[in-house]
C-alpha positions as CSV (number, residue, x, y, z in Angstrom):
1,X,105.6,22.8,73.4
2,X,102.6,24.7,73.7
3,X,103.4,26.5,70.4
4,X,103.9,23.3,68.9
5,X,100.7,22.0,70.0
6,X,98.3,24.8,69.1
7,X,100.6,24.7,65.5
8,X,99.5,21.0,65.3
9,X,96.1,21.8,66.5
10,X,95.8,24.6,63.7
11,X,97.0,22.5,61.0
12,X,95.0,18.9,62.0
13,X,91.7,21.3,61.9
14,X,92.3,22.5,58.5
15,X,93.0,19.1,57.0
16,X,89.9,17.8,58.8
17,X,88.1,20.8,57.1
18,X,89.6,20.2,53.7
19,X,88.5,16.5,54.1
20,X,84.8,17.4,55.0
21,X,84.3,19.9,52.6
22,X,85.7,17.2,49.9
23,X,83.3,14.4,50.9
24,X,80.5,17.0,50.5
25,X,81.9,17.8,47.1
26,X,81.8,21.7,47.9
27,X,85.3,21.7,46.9
28,X,84.8,21.5,43.3
29,X,81.2,22.6,43.0
30,X,80.7,25.4,45.8
31,X,81.5,28.8,45.0
32,X,85.1,29.5,45.3
33,X,84.1,32.9,47.1
34,X,82.2,31.3,49.9
35,X,84.4,28.4,49.9
36,X,87.3,31.2,50.6
37,X,85.4,33.0,53.4
38,X,84.3,29.6,54.8
39,X,87.9,28.4,54.9
40,X,88.7,31.8,56.6
41,X,86.6,31.8,59.1
42,X,87.1,28.6,60.2
43,X,91.0,28.9,60.3
44,X,90.1,32.2,62.8
45,X,88.3,30.2,65.0
46,X,90.7,27.3,65.3
47,X,93.5,29.8,66.0
48,X,91.3,31.5,69.0
49,X,90.4,28.2,70.1
50,X,94.1,27.2,70.3
51,X,95.4,30.3,72.1
52,X,92.3,29.6,74.9
53,X,93.1,26.0,74.8
54,X,97.0,26.1,75.0
55,X,97.3,29.6,76.8
56,X,94.8,30.4,79.1
57,X,92.9,27.2,80.2
58,X,95.0,26.2,82.9
59,X,98.5,28.4,82.9
60,X,99.9,25.3,84.8
61,X,99.6,21.7,84.8
62,X,98.7,20.2,87.9
63,X,101.7,18.0,88.4
64,X,103.9,21.3,88.3
65,X,105.0,22.7,91.4
66,X,105.2,26.4,91.7
67,X,108.4,28.5,92.5
68,X,106.8,29.1,95.4
69,X,106.5,25.4,96.3
70,X,109.8,24.2,94.4
71,X,111.8,26.8,97.0
72,X,110.1,25.5,99.5
73,X,111.0,21.6,99.0
74,X,114.6,23.1,98.2
75,X,115.0,24.2,101.5
76,X,113.4,21.5,103.3
77,X,115.9,19.5,101.7
78,X,118.9,21.8,102.4
79,X,119.5,22.2,98.6
80,X,118.3,25.9,98.7
81,X,121.5,28.6,98.3
82,X,120.8,31.7,99.1
83,X,123.6,34.8,97.9
84,X,122.9,38.4,99.5
85,X,124.0,41.2,97.6
86,X,124.0,44.9,97.7
87,X,124.9,46.6,94.4
88,X,125.3,50.4,93.4
89,X,125.6,50.8,89.7
90,X,125.1,48.4,86.8
91,X,125.3,48.0,82.9
92,X,123.6,45.8,80.4
93,X,125.6,43.3,77.7
94,X,123.5,43.0,75.0
95,X,122.5,39.4,74.1
96,X,123.8,37.9,71.0
97,X,120.9,35.7,70.0
98,X,118.4,34.0,72.7
99,X,121.4,33.3,75.4
100,X,119.9,35.9,78.2
101,X,120.3,38.8,79.5
102,X,124.2,40.0,80.7
103,X,124.7,42.1,84.0
104,X,127.6,43.5,85.5
105,X,126.6,45.1,88.8
106,X,128.8,47.3,91.0
107,X,129.0,45.6,94.4
108,X,129.3,47.9,98.0
109,X,132.1,45.7,98.7
110,X,134.1,46.4,95.7
111,X,133.7,43.5,93.6
112,X,132.1,43.2,90.6
113,X,128.7,40.3,90.3
114,X,128.2,39.1,86.7
115,X,124.7,37.6,86.1
116,X,123.8,36.0,82.7
117,X,120.8,33.7,81.5
118,X,117.6,33.6,80.3
119,X,115.5,33.7,83.5
120,X,116.5,37.0,83.7
121,X,113.9,38.0,81.3
122,X,111.4,37.4,84.0
123,X,112.7,40.7,85.8
124,X,112.8,43.0,82.5
125,X,110.6,45.4,81.6
126,X,108.1,44.8,79.0
127,X,106.1,47.7,77.8
128,X,104.4,46.8,74.6
129,X,102.2,43.8,75.7
130,X,98.9,44.8,77.3
131,X,98.6,41.7,79.2
132,X,101.8,41.1,80.7
133,X,103.1,44.7,81.0
134,X,105.3,44.9,83.7
135,X,107.9,47.4,85.5
136,X,112.2,46.8,85.7
137,X,112.4,44.7,88.6
138,X,116.5,43.9,88.3
139,X,119.0,45.0,88.8
140,X,118.3,46.7,92.1
141,X,120.1,48.0,95.1
142,X,119.6,45.0,97.3
143,X,118.7,41.5,96.1
144,X,119.0,37.7,96.7
145,X,120.0,35.0,94.1
146,X,118.3,31.8,95.0
147,X,120.3,29.2,93.4
148,X,120.5,24.9,93.5
149,X,122.9,23.8,96.0
150,X,124.1,21.4,93.6
151,X,123.1,22.3,90.3
152,X,124.2,25.9,90.9
153,X,121.1,27.1,88.2
154,X,118.9,30.0,89.5
155,X,116.0,29.4,91.3
156,X,114.5,33.0,91.9
157,X,115.6,36.3,92.7
158,X,114.3,38.0,95.9
159,X,114.5,42.1,94.6
160,X,114.7,44.6,97.1
161,X,115.5,48.3,97.5
162,X,115.7,50.6,94.5
163,X,115.5,49.3,91.2
164,X,119.1,50.3,89.5
165,X,118.4,51.4,85.5
166,X,121.3,50.3,83.7
167,X,123.9,53.1,82.8
168,X,124.6,51.5,79.5
169,X,124.0,48.5,77.4
170,X,127.1,47.7,75.5
171,X,127.7,45.7,72.8
172,X,127.2,41.7,72.5
173,X,130.1,39.2,73.5
174,X,131.5,37.8,70.1
175,X,133.3,34.6,68.8
176,X,136.7,36.1,70.3
177,X,135.3,36.5,73.6
178,X,133.8,33.2,74.0
179,X,136.8,31.6,72.6
180,X,139.5,33.5,74.8
181,X,137.3,33.0,77.9
182,X,135.9,36.7,77.9
183,X,132.8,35.9,79.1
184,X,132.6,35.0,82.9
185,X,130.3,32.5,84.5
186,X,127.0,33.2,85.8
187,X,127.6,34.7,89.3
188,X,131.0,34.9,89.3
189,X,132.6,37.8,90.9
190,X,135.3,40.0,89.4
191,X,137.5,41.4,92.1
192,X,140.9,41.8,89.6
193,X,139.2,44.5,87.2
194,X,137.2,47.1,88.5
195,X,133.6,48.1,87.3
196,X,134.5,51.5,85.7
197,X,137.4,49.1,83.9
198,X,134.7,46.7,82.6
199,X,132.3,49.5,81.5
200,X,135.0,50.9,79.7
201,X,136.3,47.9,77.9
202,X,133.0,47.2,76.7
203,X,132.2,50.6,75.9
204,X,135.4,51.0,73.9
205,X,134.9,47.7,72.1
206,X,131.6,49.4,70.7
207,X,133.1,52.7,69.6
208,X,135.6,50.0,67.6
209,X,132.4,48.1,66.1
210,X,130.9,51.8,65.3
211,X,134.0,53.3,63.6
212,X,134.5,50.3,62.0
213,X,130.9,49.8,60.4
214,X,131.2,53.8,59.1
215,X,134.2,52.8,57.5
216,X,133.1,50.3,55.6
217,X,130.2,52.2,54.5
218,X,132.0,55.1,53.4
219,X,134.5,52.8,51.0
220,X,132.2,50.1,50.1
221,X,134.2,47.2,51.7
């Protein structure tokens, strides 16, 4: 919504400028170079203004509670589910479009926890933006997943222990994976397949995809 609002702000601002210059007759009689320069400067000012207005001026509307307040409210209502985990290793599956990050985590009790969703973006490392640079927070050896008790979505992840750098980044799930129910649900614990076997399966898929791509380039098919 902020992006849409910023775009409309710039769009209507430019439309207003054109109407204003037209009423003054500058579009017809003014120097094209001066008019172009003036419009360019005004557009830059509009973009800067939209950035301040929709990003910096009040990060959170007053009627939207903070995460901490929301968690406290859920806890008071008995709607906060806290799941504690201990993990030893983790590997990542690359997202296909924007469905969110996927992680397989080997738990100390032998199970494998699968987590997936855009909420995981908040714990990913960001090193290419000077304003929001942050280290990796998740996966980690000790953590708690806080979920809405009835709706099941993740409210927050409390990270503790040591950070676990993903061992591999496997290729994304494809249509066949989804059609054949090979993509676990968020929060599902896999107990019938080991972590090493799951990693092998995803790595094997990556090897097959790489080989197919190589043959396609070699024979032009």
